[in-house]
C-alpha positions as CSV (number, residue, x, y, z in Angstrom):
1,X,-44.5,44.4,208.3
2,X,-44.1,40.6,208.8
3,X,-40.3,40.4,208.4
4,X,-38.6,39.2,211.6
5,X,-35.3,40.5,213.0
6,X,-33.6,37.4,211.6
7,X,-35.1,38.2,208.2
8,X,-33.8,41.8,208.3
9,X,-30.3,40.6,209.3
10,X,-30.3,38.1,206.5
11,X,-31.3,40.8,204.0
12,X,-28.5,43.1,205.2
13,X,-26.0,40.3,204.9
14,X,-27.3,39.5,201.4
15,X,-27.1,43.1,200.2
16,X,-24.1,44.2,202.2
17,X,-26.1,47.3,203.2
18,X,-29.4,48.3,204.7
19,X,-32.3,47.9,202.3
20,X,-34.3,51.0,201.1
21,X,-37.9,51.4,202.1
22,X,-39.0,50.1,198.8
23,X,-36.7,47.1,199.0
24,X,-37.9,46.3,202.5
25,X,-41.5,46.4,201.4
26,X,-40.6,44.1,198.5
27,X,-38.8,41.6,200.7
28,X,-41.7,41.7,203.2
29,X,-44.0,40.8,200.3
30,X,-41.9,38.3,198.4
31,X,-40.5,36.5,201.4
32,X,-43.9,36.0,202.8
33,X,-45.3,32.5,203.0
34,X,-48.0,33.5,200.6
35,X,-45.6,34.4,197.8
36,X,-42.5,32.3,198.5
37,X,-43.9,28.9,199.6
38,X,-40.7,28.8,201.7
39,X,-42.1,26.3,204.2
40,X,-44.1,24.1,201.8
41,X,-41.9,24.0,198.7
42,X,-39.7,21.0,199.8
43,X,-42.8,19.0,200.8
44,X,-44.8,19.7,197.6
45,X,-42.0,18.1,195.5
46,X,-43.5,14.7,196.4
47,X,-46.7,15.4,194.5
48,X,-47.0,13.8,191.0
49,X,-47.2,16.6,188.5
50,X,-46.5,15.0,185.1
51,X,-48.6,12.9,182.8
52,X,-49.3,12.1,179.2
53,X,-52.3,14.5,179.1
54,X,-50.5,17.4,180.9
55,X,-50.0,20.3,178.5
56,X,-48.6,22.6,181.2
57,X,-47.8,21.5,184.7
58,X,-47.2,23.5,187.9
59,X,-45.0,26.6,187.9
60,X,-47.1,29.0,185.9
61,X,-50.4,30.8,186.8
62,X,-52.6,27.8,185.8
63,X,-52.0,24.2,185.1
64,X,-53.3,22.9,181.7
65,X,-54.4,19.4,180.8
66,X,-55.5,18.1,177.4
67,X,-59.2,17.4,177.1
68,X,-60.4,16.5,173.6
69,X,-59.7,17.0,169.9
70,X,-62.4,18.8,167.9
71,X,-62.2,19.8,164.2
72,X,-58.6,18.7,164.3
73,X,-57.7,21.1,167.2
74,X,-56.4,20.0,170.6
75,X,-58.6,21.6,173.3
76,X,-57.3,21.8,176.9
77,X,-58.7,22.7,180.3
78,X,-56.8,25.3,182.3
79,X,-57.3,25.2,186.1
80,X,-56.2,27.5,188.9
81,X,-57.0,26.9,192.6
82,X,-56.5,29.6,195.2
83,X,-57.5,30.7,198.7
84,X,-58.6,34.0,200.1
85,X,-59.1,33.1,203.8
86,X,-57.8,35.9,205.9
87,X,-59.3,38.7,203.7
88,X,-62.7,36.9,203.8
89,X,-62.6,36.8,207.6
90,X,-61.9,40.5,207.9
91,X,-64.1,41.8,205.0
92,X,-66.2,38.9,203.8
93,X,-67.7,40.5,200.7
94,X,-64.5,42.0,199.4
95,X,-62.4,39.1,200.5
96,X,-64.5,36.5,198.7
97,X,-65.1,38.6,195.6
98,X,-61.4,39.4,195.1
99,X,-60.7,35.7,195.6
100,X,-62.9,35.0,192.6
101,X,-61.3,37.9,190.7
102,X,-57.8,36.6,191.4
103,X,-58.4,33.0,190.4
104,X,-60.1,34.0,187.1
105,X,-57.1,36.2,186.2
106,X,-54.8,33.2,186.6
107,X,-56.8,31.5,183.9
108,X,-57.3,34.5,181.6
109,X,-53.5,35.2,181.5
110,X,-52.8,31.8,180.1
111,X,-54.9,32.8,177.0
112,X,-57.9,30.7,178.2
113,X,-61.5,31.7,178.4
114,X,-62.9,31.1,181.8
115,X,-65.9,28.7,181.6
116,X,-66.6,28.2,185.3
117,X,-65.8,28.9,188.9
118,X,-66.1,26.6,191.9
119,X,-65.7,27.2,195.6
120,X,-65.0,25.4,198.9
121,X,-66.4,27.3,201.8
122,X,-65.6,26.5,205.5
123,X,-67.4,28.3,208.3
124,X,-67.6,28.1,212.0
125,X,-70.4,26.5,214.1
126,X,-73.8,28.2,213.8
127,X,-75.1,26.8,217.0
128,X,-72.4,28.1,219.4
129,X,-71.7,31.4,221.1
130,X,-70.2,32.9,217.9
131,X,-73.3,32.2,215.9
132,X,-74.1,35.8,214.9
133,X,-70.6,36.5,213.6
134,X,-70.3,33.1,211.8
135,X,-73.6,33.6,210.1
136,X,-72.8,37.1,209.0
137,X,-69.5,36.0,207.6
138,X,-71.1,33.1,205.7
139,X,-73.8,35.3,204.3
140,X,-71.4,38.0,203.1
141,X,-68.9,35.5,201.7
142,X,-71.7,34.0,199.5
143,X,-72.7,37.6,198.5
144,X,-69.1,38.4,197.6
145,X,-68.8,35.4,195.3
146,X,-72.1,36.1,193.6
147,X,-71.2,39.8,193.4
148,X,-68.2,38.9,191.3
149,X,-69.1,35.8,189.3
150,X,-72.6,36.9,188.2
151,X,-71.7,40.3,186.7
152,X,-68.5,38.9,185.2
153,X,-70.7,36.5,183.2
154,X,-68.9,33.4,184.5
155,X,-71.0,30.5,185.9
156,X,-70.4,29.6,189.5
157,X,-70.8,25.9,188.9
158,X,-70.6,24.3,192.3
159,X,-68.5,23.4,195.3
160,X,-69.0,22.5,198.9
161,X,-69.7,24.1,202.3
162,X,-68.5,22.7,205.6
163,X,-69.1,23.9,209.2
164,X,-66.8,23.3,212.2
165,X,-65.9,25.1,215.3
166,X,-62.3,25.5,214.3
167,X,-63.4,27.9,211.6
168,X,-65.1,30.3,214.1
169,X,-62.2,32.8,213.9
170,X,-60.8,31.9,210.6
171,X,-63.1,30.9,207.7
172,X,-61.7,29.3,204.6
173,X,-62.7,30.6,201.2
174,X,-61.1,28.4,198.5
175,X,-61.9,29.2,194.9
176,X,-61.0,27.5,191.6
177,X,-61.5,28.6,188.0
178,X,-61.5,26.4,184.9
179,X,-60.9,27.7,181.4
180,X,-60.9,26.4,177.8
181,X,-58.0,26.9,175.4
182,X,-56.6,25.3,172.3
183,X,-53.1,24.0,173.0
184,X,-51.5,26.0,170.3
185,X,-52.8,29.2,171.9
186,X,-51.3,28.8,175.4
187,X,-49.6,32.0,176.7
188,X,-46.8,31.5,179.2
189,X,-46.0,33.3,182.5
190,X,-42.4,34.1,181.6
191,X,-40.4,36.4,179.4
192,X,-39.8,34.6,176.1
193,X,-36.3,33.9,174.9
194,X,-36.7,36.4,172.0
195,X,-36.1,39.1,174.6
196,X,-32.3,38.3,174.2
197,X,-32.4,39.6,170.6
198,X,-34.9,42.5,170.7
199,X,-36.2,45.0,173.3
200,X,-39.2,43.9,175.3
201,X,-41.4,46.3,177.2
202,X,-43.3,45.7,180.5
203,X,-46.9,46.9,180.2
204,X,-49.3,47.3,183.1
205,X,-52.9,46.8,182.0
206,X,-56.1,47.5,183.9
207,X,-57.3,49.5,186.9
208,X,-55.3,52.5,188.1
209,X,-53.0,51.5,191.0
210,X,-54.2,52.6,194.4
211,X,-53.3,51.7,198.0
212,X,-55.8,48.8,198.5
213,X,-54.3,45.5,199.3
214,X,-51.0,46.9,200.3
215,X,-49.3,44.4,202.6
216,X,-51.9,41.7,201.7
217,X,-49.3,39.0,201.1
218,X,-47.7,39.4,204.5
219,X,-51.1,39.8,206.1
220,X,-52.1,36.4,204.7
221,X,-48.9,34.9,206.0
222,X,-49.5,35.6,209.7
223,X,-52.0,34.5,212.3
224,X,-55.2,36.6,212.6
225,X,-55.3,39.0,215.5
226,X,-58.6,40.8,216.3
227,X,-56.5,43.7,217.9
228,X,-55.0,44.3,214.4
229,X,-58.4,44.3,212.6
230,X,-58.4,48.0,211.7
231,X,-54.9,47.7,210.3
232,X,-55.8,44.5,208.4
233,X,-58.7,46.2,206.7
234,X,-56.3,48.1,204.4
235,X,-54.7,44.8,203.3
236,X,-58.0,43.6,201.7
237,X,-58.4,44.4,198.0
238,X,-61.5,46.0,196.4
239,X,-63.2,44.3,193.5
240,X,-64.7,45.7,190.2
241,X,-66.1,42.9,188.0
242,X,-67.6,45.3,185.5
243,X,-64.2,46.8,184.8
244,X,-62.8,43.3,184.7
245,X,-65.3,42.3,182.0
246,X,-64.2,45.1,179.7
247,X,-60.6,44.4,180.5
248,X,-61.0,40.8,179.6
249,X,-62.5,41.7,176.2
250,X,-59.5,44.1,175.6
251,X,-57.1,41.3,176.4
252,X,-58.9,38.9,174.0
253,X,-58.4,41.5,171.3
254,X,-54.7,41.7,172.1
255,X,-54.3,37.9,172.2
256,X,-56.1,37.6,168.8
257,X,-53.4,39.7,167.3
258,X,-50.7,37.8,169.2
259,X,-52.1,34.5,167.7
260,X,-52.5,35.9,164.2
261,X,-49.0,37.4,164.0
262,X,-47.4,34.7,166.2
263,X,-45.9,37.2,168.6
264,X,-44.1,35.7,171.6
265,X,-45.1,37.4,174.8
266,X,-45.2,36.8,178.5
267,X,-48.4,37.4,180.5
268,X,-49.2,37.3,184.2
269,X,-51.9,38.6,186.5
270,X,-51.3,41.0,189.3
271,X,-52.3,39.4,192.6
272,X,-50.3,39.1,195.8
273,X,-47.3,41.4,195.7
274,X,-48.6,43.6,192.9
275,X,-46.2,45.0,190.3
276,X,-43.1,43.8,192.2
277,X,-44.3,40.1,192.3
278,X,-45.6,40.0,188.7
279,X,-42.6,41.7,187.1
280,X,-39.9,39.8,189.0
281,X,-41.6,36.4,188.5
282,X,-42.0,37.0,184.8
283,X,-38.4,38.0,184.5
284,X,-36.8,35.3,186.6
285,X,-38.9,32.5,185.0
286,X,-37.4,33.4,181.6
287,X,-33.9,34.0,182.9
288,X,-33.9,37.8,182.7
289,X,-34.0,40.9,184.9
290,X,-36.2,43.9,184.7
291,X,-36.1,47.7,185.2
292,X,-39.3,49.5,186.2
293,X,-40.1,53.2,186.2
294,X,-42.6,54.0,188.9
295,X,-43.5,57.5,187.4
296,X,-45.0,55.7,184.4
297,X,-47.4,53.6,186.5
298,X,-51.0,54.8,186.0
299,X,-52.2,55.6,189.5
300,X,-55.4,56.8,191.1
301,X,-53.6,59.5,193.1
302,X,-50.2,61.1,192.7
303,X,-49.5,61.1,196.4
304,X,-49.0,57.3,196.8
305,X,-45.7,56.2,198.4
306,X,-43.4,54.4,196.0
307,X,-43.5,51.2,198.1
308,X,-47.3,51.3,197.9
309,X,-47.2,51.7,194.1
310,X,-44.7,48.8,193.9
311,X,-46.5,46.3,196.2
312,X,-50.1,47.3,196.3
313,X,-52.5,44.6,195.3
314,X,-55.0,46.8,193.4
315,X,-57.4,44.4,191.6
316,X,-58.2,44.1,187.9
317,X,-54.6,44.4,186.7
318,X,-52.3,42.3,184.4
319,X,-48.7,42.5,183.5
320,X,-47.7,41.8,179.8
321,X,-44.2,41.6,178.4
322,X,-44.2,42.3,174.7
323,X,-41.7,43.2,171.9
324,X,-41.3,46.9,171.7
325,X,-42.5,46.8,168.1
326,X,-45.9,45.5,169.3
327,X,-46.2,48.0,172.2
328,X,-48.1,50.8,170.3
329,X,-50.8,48.3,169.2
330,X,-51.3,47.0,172.7
331,X,-51.7,50.6,174.1
332,X,-54.0,51.5,171.2
333,X,-56.3,48.5,171.9
334,X,-56.7,49.2,175.6
335,X,-56.6,53.0,175.7
336,X,-58.3,53.9,172.5
337,X,-60.4,51.0,171.2
338,X,-61.7,50.1,174.6
339,X,-61.2,53.5,176.2
340,X,-60.6,52.0,179.7
341,X,-60.2,55.4,181.4
342,X,-63.9,56.2,180.6
343,X,-64.9,53.2,182.7
344,X,-62.6,53.9,185.7
345,X,-60.5,56.9,186.4
346,X,-57.0,56.6,184.9
347,X,-57.5,52.9,184.0
348,X,-55.7,51.7,180.9
349,X,-52.3,50.4,179.7
350,X,-48.9,51.9,180.4
351,X,-45.4,51.0,179.6
352,X,-43.8,50.8,183.1
353,X,-40.4,49.2,182.3
354,X,-38.3,46.9,180.1
355,X,-36.5,43.6,180.2
356,X,-32.7,43.4,180.7
357,X,-30.3,40.5,180.4
358,X,-28.7,41.2,183.8
359,X,-30.5,39.1,186.5
360,X,-31.4,42.1,188.6
361,X,-34.6,43.8,189.7
362,X,-34.4,47.6,189.6
363,X,-37.0,50.2,190.3
364,X,-36.5,53.9,189.4
365,X,-38.6,57.0,190.0
366,X,-37.7,60.0,187.9
367,X,-34.1,58.7,187.5
368,X,-33.6,57.9,191.2
369,X,-32.8,54.3,192.1
370,X,-35.3,53.0,194.7
371,X,-34.5,49.3,194.4
372,X,-31.6,47.3,193.1
373,X,-31.8,43.6,194.0
374,X,-30.7,40.3,192.6
375,X,-34.0,39.0,191.1
376,X,-33.5,35.5,192.5
377,X,-33.1,36.8,196.0
378,X,-36.8,37.8,196.0
379,X,-38.1,34.9,194.0
380,X,-36.5,31.4,193.8
381,X,-33.9,31.6,196.6
382,X,-36.3,31.9,199.6
383,X,-36.2,29.0,202.0
384,X,-37.3,28.1,205.5
385,X,-36.5,25.0,207.6
386,X,-39.4,23.7,209.6
387,X,-39.4,21.1,212.3
388,X,-41.9,18.2,212.3
389,X,-43.3,16.4,215.3
390,X,-45.2,13.2,214.7
391,X,-48.3,12.4,216.8
392,X,-50.2,9.3,217.6
393,X,-52.8,8.3,214.9
394,X,-55.5,5.8,215.7
395,X,-56.4,3.4,212.9
396,X,-58.8,0.6,213.8
397,X,-62.3,-0.7,213.4
398,X,-64.6,-1.2,216.4
399,X,-66.6,-4.3,217.0
400,X,-69.9,-2.8,218.0
401,X,-71.7,0.6,218.3
402,X,-74.4,1.7,220.7
403,X,-76.3,4.8,219.8
404,X,-77.2,7.2,222.5
405,X,-80.7,7.8,221.0
406,X,-83.2,6.0,218.7
407,X,-82.0,5.4,215.2
408,X,-84.8,7.3,213.6
409,X,-83.7,10.3,215.7
410,X,-80.2,10.0,214.3
411,X,-81.5,9.7,210.8
412,X,-83.6,12.9,211.1
413,X,-80.8,14.8,212.9
414,X,-78.4,13.8,210.2
415,X,-80.5,15.3,207.6
416,X,-81.0,18.7,209.4
417,X,-77.3,19.1,210.4
418,X,-75.5,21.9,208.6
419,X,-73.0,19.6,207.0
420,X,-75.5,17.1,205.6
421,X,-78.5,19.3,204.8
422,X,-79.4,20.8,201.5
423,X,-77.0,23.6,200.5
424,X,-79.5,25.2,198.1
425,X,-79.6,28.2,200.4
426,X,-76.0,28.9,199.2
427,X,-75.9,28.0,195.5
428,X,-79.3,29.6,194.7
429,X,-77.4,32.9,194.8
430,X,-75.1,31.9,192.0
431,X,-75.8,32.0,188.3
432,X,-74.7,28.5,187.2
433,X,-76.3,28.6,183.7
434,X,-74.7,31.7,182.1
435,X,-72.8,30.8,178.9
436,X,-75.3,28.0,178.3
437,X,-72.8,25.1,178.7
438,X,-74.1,23.6,182.0
439,X,-75.4,20.0,181.7
440,X,-75.5,18.9,185.3
441,X,-76.3,21.6,187.9
442,X,-75.4,21.8,191.6
443,X,-77.5,19.4,193.7
444,X,-78.2,17.1,190.8
445,X,-75.2,15.0,191.2
446,X,-71.8,14.6,192.9
447,X,-70.0,16.6,190.1
448,X,-71.1,19.4,187.9
449,X,-70.9,18.7,184.1
450,X,-70.4,21.3,181.3
451,X,-70.1,21.0,177.5
452,X,-67.8,23.9,176.7
453,X,-67.1,23.4,173.0
454,X,-69.9,24.3,170.6
455,X,-70.6,21.4,168.2
456,X,-68.8,18.8,170.3
457,X,-70.4,16.2,172.6
458,X,-67.3,16.2,174.8
459,X,-68.0,17.0,178.4
460,X,-66.1,18.1,181.5
461,X,-67.0,17.0,185.0
462,X,-65.6,18.8,188.0
463,X,-65.8,18.2,191.8
464,X,-64.3,20.0,194.7
465,X,-64.0,18.2,198.0
466,X,-62.6,18.2,201.5
467,X,-63.4,16.7,204.9
468,X,-63.1,17.1,208.7
469,X,-60.9,14.2,209.6
470,X,-57.6,16.2,209.7
471,X,-57.4,16.6,213.5
472,X,-57.4,12.8,213.9
473,X,-55.6,11.5,210.9
474,X,-54.0,14.1,208.6
475,X,-52.8,11.5,206.1
476,X,-56.2,10.0,205.7
477,X,-57.6,13.5,205.4
478,X,-55.5,14.2,202.3
479,X,-56.1,10.8,200.8
480,X,-59.9,10.9,201.3
481,X,-60.1,14.4,199.7
482,X,-58.6,12.9,196.5
483,X,-60.6,9.7,196.7
484,X,-63.9,11.5,197.1
485,X,-63.3,14.0,194.3
486,X,-62.3,11.1,192.0
487,X,-65.4,9.2,192.9
488,X,-67.6,12.2,192.3
489,X,-66.3,12.6,188.8
490,X,-66.6,8.9,188.1
491,X,-70.2,8.9,189.4
492,X,-71.4,11.0,186.5
493,X,-69.5,8.9,183.9
494,X,-66.3,10.9,183.5
495,X,-62.7,9.7,183.6
496,X,-60.5,11.7,186.0
497,X,-57.6,13.5,184.2
498,X,-56.1,15.9,186.7
499,X,-56.4,17.2,190.2
500,X,-55.5,20.5,191.9
501,X,-55.2,21.2,195.7
502,X,-55.5,24.0,198.1
503,X,-53.8,23.2,201.4
504,X,-55.2,25.0,204.4
505,X,-53.3,24.6,207.7
506,X,-52.2,26.5,210.8
507,X,-48.8,27.9,211.8
508,X,-46.0,26.0,210.1
509,X,-43.6,27.2,212.7
510,X,-45.3,24.7,215.1
511,X,-43.9,21.2,214.7
512,X,-47.2,19.4,215.1
513,X,-48.9,21.6,212.5
514,X,-46.1,21.0,210.0
515,X,-46.4,17.3,210.6
516,X,-50.1,17.5,209.7
517,X,-49.2,19.4,206.6
518,X,-46.5,16.8,205.6
519,X,-49.0,14.0,206.2
520,X,-51.8,15.7,204.2
521,X,-49.5,16.1,201.2
522,X,-48.4,12.5,201.5
523,X,-52.0,11.4,201.5
524,X,-52.8,13.4,198.4
525,X,-49.7,12.1,196.7
526,X,-50.4,8.4,197.5
527,X,-54.0,8.7,196.5
528,X,-53.1,10.4,193.2
529,X,-50.6,7.6,192.4
530,X,-53.0,4.8,193.3
531,X,-56.3,6.0,191.8
532,X,-55.2,6.9,188.2
533,X,-57.0,5.5,185.2
534,X,-53.8,5.6,183.1
535,X,-51.5,2.7,183.7
536,X,-48.0,3.6,185.1
537,X,-49.1,7.2,185.7
538,X,-50.5,9.1,188.6
539,X,-53.4,11.5,188.4
540,X,-51.3,14.7,187.9
541,X,-51.5,17.6,190.3
542,X,-51.4,20.4,187.8
543,X,-52.1,23.4,190.0
544,X,-52.6,24.4,193.6
545,X,-52.1,26.7,196.5
546,X,-50.8,26.6,200.1
547,X,-52.5,28.7,202.8
548,X,-50.8,28.6,206.1
549,X,-51.2,30.6,209.4
550,X,-54.9,29.8,209.4
551,X,-55.3,30.4,213.2
552,X,-55.9,33.2,215.6
553,X,-53.5,34.8,218.1
554,X,-55.1,32.7,220.8
555,X,-53.6,29.6,219.1
556,X,-56.8,28.2,217.7
557,X,-55.9,26.7,214.3
558,X,-58.3,25.4,211.7
559,X,-58.7,21.6,211.4
560,X,-56.2,20.6,208.7
561,X,-58.2,21.2,205.5
562,X,-56.7,20.1,202.2
563,X,-59.2,20.8,199.4
564,X,-59.0,18.8,196.2
565,X,-60.5,19.6,192.9
566,X,-60.8,16.8,190.3
567,X,-61.4,17.3,186.5
568,X,-62.8,14.5,184.5
569,X,-63.6,14.1,180.8
570,X,-66.3,12.3,178.9
571,X,-66.5,11.7,175.1
572,X,-70.3,12.0,175.1
573,X,-72.1,14.1,177.7
574,X,-75.5,12.5,176.7
575,X,-74.3,9.5,178.7
576,X,-74.1,11.5,181.9
577,X,-76.2,10.2,184.8
578,X,-77.2,12.0,188.0
579,X,-77.8,10.9,191.5
580,X,-81.6,11.5,191.3
581,X,-84.2,8.8,191.6
582,X,-87.3,9.4,189.5
583,X,-89.0,6.0,189.1
584,X,-90.2,3.1,191.3
585,X,-89.1,-0.6,191.1
586,X,-85.4,0.2,190.7
587,X,-83.0,-2.0,192.7
588,X,-80.5,-0.3,194.9
589,X,-77.0,-1.6,195.5
590,X,-74.3,-0.6,197.9
591,X,-70.9,-0.9,196.2
592,X,-67.9,-1.0,198.4
593,X,-67.5,-2.7,201.8
594,X,-68.6,-0.9,204.9
595,X,-66.2,-0.5,207.9
596,X,-66.9,0.5,211.5
597,X,-64.5,3.4,211.5
598,X,-66.3,6.4,213.0
599,X,-63.7,8.7,214.5
600,X,-64.3,12.2,213.1
601,X,-67.5,11.2,211.3
602,X,-71.0,12.6,211.6
603,X,-71.8,9.7,214.0
604,X,-69.3,11.0,216.4
605,X,-72.0,12.9,218.3
606,X,-74.1,9.8,218.9
607,X,-71.6,7.3,220.2
608,X,-69.2,7.0,223.2
609,X,-65.5,7.7,222.7
610,X,-64.5,4.0,223.0
611,X,-66.8,3.1,220.1
612,X,-65.3,5.3,217.5
613,X,-62.3,3.4,216.3
614,X,-60.2,5.3,213.7
615,X,-60.9,7.6,210.8
616,X,-62.4,6.0,207.7
617,X,-59.4,4.7,205.6
618,X,-58.9,4.6,201.8
619,X,-58.2,1.0,200.7
620,X,-56.5,2.1,197.5
621,X,-56.6,-1.2,195.6
622,X,-60.3,-1.7,196.3
623,X,-61.1,1.9,195.6
624,X,-59.3,1.9,192.3
625,X,-60.9,-1.4,191.1
626,X,-64.4,-0.1,192.0
627,X,-63.8,3.2,190.3
628,X,-62.7,1.6,187.0
629,X,-65.7,-0.8,187.0
630,X,-68.2,2.0,187.9
631,X,-66.9,4.0,185.0
632,X,-67.4,1.1,182.7
633,X,-70.9,0.5,183.9
634,X,-71.8,4.1,183.5
635,X,-70.4,4.2,179.9
636,X,-72.4,1.0,179.1
637,X,-75.5,2.8,180.3
638,X,-76.3,0.0,182.8
639,X,-77.0,2.4,185.7
640,X,-80.1,4.5,186.3
641,X,-78.6,6.6,189.0
642,X,-75.3,6.8,190.9
643,X,-74.1,8.5,194.1
644,X,-70.9,8.3,196.0
645,X,-70.8,7.5,199.7
646,X,-68.8,10.0,201.8
647,X,-69.8,12.4,204.6
648,X,-73.0,11.2,206.3
649,X,-72.6,7.6,205.0
650,X,-75.0,5.6,202.9
651,X,-78.0,7.2,204.7
652,X,-77.2,10.7,203.3
653,X,-76.5,9.2,199.9
654,X,-79.8,7.4,199.6
655,X,-81.7,10.4,201.0
656,X,-80.1,12.8,198.5
657,X,-81.0,10.4,195.7
658,X,-84.7,10.1,196.7
659,X,-85.3,13.7,197.9
660,X,-83.9,15.2,194.7
661,X,-82.3,18.6,194.3
662,X,-85.3,20.5,195.9
663,X,-86.5,17.8,198.3
664,X,-89.5,17.0,196.1
665,X,-89.6,13.2,196.2
666,X,-91.1,11.3,193.3
667,X,-90.6,7.8,194.8
668,X,-90.1,6.2,198.2
669,X,-87.5,3.7,199.5
670,X,-87.8,0.3,201.0
671,X,-84.4,-0.4,202.5
672,X,-83.6,-4.1,203.3
673,X,-80.2,-4.4,205.1
674,X,-78.8,-7.8,206.0
675,X,-76.6,-9.0,208.9
676,X,-73.2,-8.5,207.2
677,X,-72.8,-5.3,209.2
678,X,-74.5,-3.6,212.1
679,X,-77.3,-1.2,211.2
680,X,-75.2,1.7,212.3
681,X,-72.3,0.6,210.1
682,X,-74.7,0.1,207.1
683,X,-76.2,3.5,207.4
684,X,-73.5,5.7,208.7
685,X,-70.1,4.4,207.8
686,X,-68.3,7.1,205.8
687,X,-65.9,4.8,204.0
688,X,-65.8,5.4,200.3
689,X,-68.2,3.6,197.9
690,X,-71.3,4.1,195.8
691,X,-75.0,3.6,195.9
692,X,-76.4,2.7,192.5
693,X,-79.9,2.2,191.1
694,X,-80.4,-0.4,188.4
695,X,-83.3,-1.5,186.3
696,X,-84.4,-5.1,186.4
697,X,-83.2,-5.9,182.9
698,X,-79.6,-4.7,183.8
699,X,-79.2,-6.3,187.2
700,X,-77.5,-9.5,186.0
701,X,-75.1,-7.7,183.8
702,X,-74.1,-5.4,186.7
703,X,-73.7,-8.1,189.4
704,X,-71.8,-10.3,187.0
705,X,-69.4,-7.5,186.4
706,X,-68.9,-7.0,190.1
707,X,-68.3,-10.7,190.6
708,X,-65.8,-10.8,187.8
709,X,-63.7,-8.1,189.4
710,X,-64.1,-9.4,193.0
711,X,-66.0,-6.2,194.1
712,X,-68.1,-6.1,197.3
713,X,-71.7,-5.3,196.6
714,X,-75.0,-5.9,198.3
715,X,-78.6,-5.3,197.4
716,X,-80.0,-2.8,199.9
717,X,-83.6,-2.3,198.7
718,X,-85.8,-0.8,196.0
719,X,-87.6,2.4,195.1
720,X,-91.3,2.2,195.7
721,X,-94.4,4.3,194.9
722,X,-95.2,5.1,198.6
723,X,-93.5,8.3,199.7
724,X,-92.0,6.8,202.8
725,X,-88.6,5.4,203.8
726,X,-88.9,2.0,205.4
727,X,-85.7,0.6,207.0
728,X,-85.7,-3.1,207.4
729,X,-82.8,-4.8,209.2
730,X,-82.4,-8.6,209.3
731,X,-85.9,-8.8,207.7
732,X,-87.5,-6.8,210.4
733,X,-88.9,-3.3,210.0
734,X,-87.1,-1.0,212.5
735,X,-88.2,2.4,211.2
736,X,-90.7,3.9,208.8
737,X,-90.2,7.6,208.1
738,X,-92.3,10.0,206.1
739,X,-90.5,11.6,203.1
740,X,-92.4,14.8,203.7
741,X,-91.0,15.0,207.2
742,X,-87.5,14.0,206.0
743,X,-87.6,16.6,203.3
744,X,-88.6,19.2,205.9
745,X,-85.5,18.3,207.9
746,X,-83.2,18.3,204.9
747,X,-84.5,21.7,203.7
748,X,-84.5,23.3,207.1
749,X,-81.8,25.9,206.2
750,X,-83.2,26.8,202.8
């Protein structure tokens, strides 16, 4: 139980009596940070959430943005973005798998078909004293994701993996799902207004309720304590993707009837808080109340306590609110046509309650009242005031940098470091081709690209990004996450249309942590407003999640970790370009000025503390201009290859381009860097930008376009036939490295 003494006193004052056991369990769940957003809600209001392409903004289970018109029908992309951090630290397979299971439910319940899943995984250091535990968690998290996505038949399209010591005791598993839906078919996460005029039933669909995940919401809203590990195990849910696959088909059959007969319904997945959360949120969002009858809930065992039945987070369940006249057809589809109980004991669909006009939340069991609460008291009226304590932020360039080792050593160590090296050892476990829509695969470019509509050339590009700058500059951390995800989408030739975020921070009751959270949100907000491709609009934040208390009882919090997903659209996916280099005699350009801002970068290990300056900053005006021009050049097919510059700097960008997805180089590089910047700044500055490859016939068109818009660019070399990387600085060869050796470094973890 996570309720404090103050919480319990507030509840008694609110009710004028002591709460029942069931009511106490509901308050414990619904007042948790995980369900209520009580600390973060006021801060999140500064995020831009509207736009001309937004079909459905924040507030429901998924955000939805318009994508393209095909055969006269408006198609949209639904996106949900969630975290499953605490469960994945305790039971990595189950935690990660149910993270995927939860986020796809958010998309399915909008009426959309899930077309892809992405993940952002953050693990501890694998070269420290906790290496065995960190590696085991990482391996089992990856197994959990593949355990769910692969049998469900949903492609795991891509993502990112970062390593940092702050994640030693608290890994982060952030998962996003994207779905395709026609705008006219959107289902809402609230009771429709027709419930004022005719009776509406509450139907529970899916797996039989058990005790798994009970207390999961409050468990995810507290710091992790190894002493409580045996207790916490019960708060982790258990996944069943095979049951989910059948359940999804049953739901599609129900929604086909809903569409054909134009039946107004409300639909929501059961995640954190179980039946209590789903039913109360459906009701209050429509302006109604609800009465539930616990004896009608299909359960795995009759001896479950009522508070467990009410708040258990048993997986593979949905809650649907339908007109009573439609109820028999729903039950017939699930229980007879799909015969759910033959797949899992007691699985199916049951009427567990009905909607009422009174704004109350009531639970009965065999006629006995177990719960009678104002529905707003457990949903919209939950608040918490948090103090914020600013801290000093260093923002400056440095004049000079001296490496503590030879530059070729730095180049090689960069490639073999966990954060920069190939991640094929992770994404090779995922089926990213199922459904047959994938155009650009993981490792081939900065964003994955899919073509989800049969017969249409319209494509969707998606990227999911974060960074490790949060301890030094939480504002820049948020802004950079947006900027990188936008660049990644632009790099393949897509126009950004929406972003989502997952905000991972420590204990919000600590003033310095809450300051970091505020600054991260401000950075995201400012970047979204400055980097939009639609004049007078921001890139809308259409969905998201807040995960707080990511720290251990010892007080070790994760580095502030906002994760941003960007969705982009392209009219013709045949114009997509990757970051791979396949032919010689292409000219390489660096686009975007380099800055000597090295604090928190990968170069941190190789320079003294007085040479680091500040964290790389986003110069919004320059970034926006470059992005727009890069998209134009891509769409005019003037670029042979394009890669953004981010973690690891230009060195990692050019190496990923020349090594290819598997490290099998087809060409070499002759880099020729001039005196505008130091060699260290040229190679390792992590300020945003692009590396592009251009054929000779297109060079003049490209450089004239940059000149016209006042964009910084510089020729940095060519692709060559010899499989070496030669680095020339000020016309002098300073290093010649074998691509075979570099490929070995880059593939060291595969």
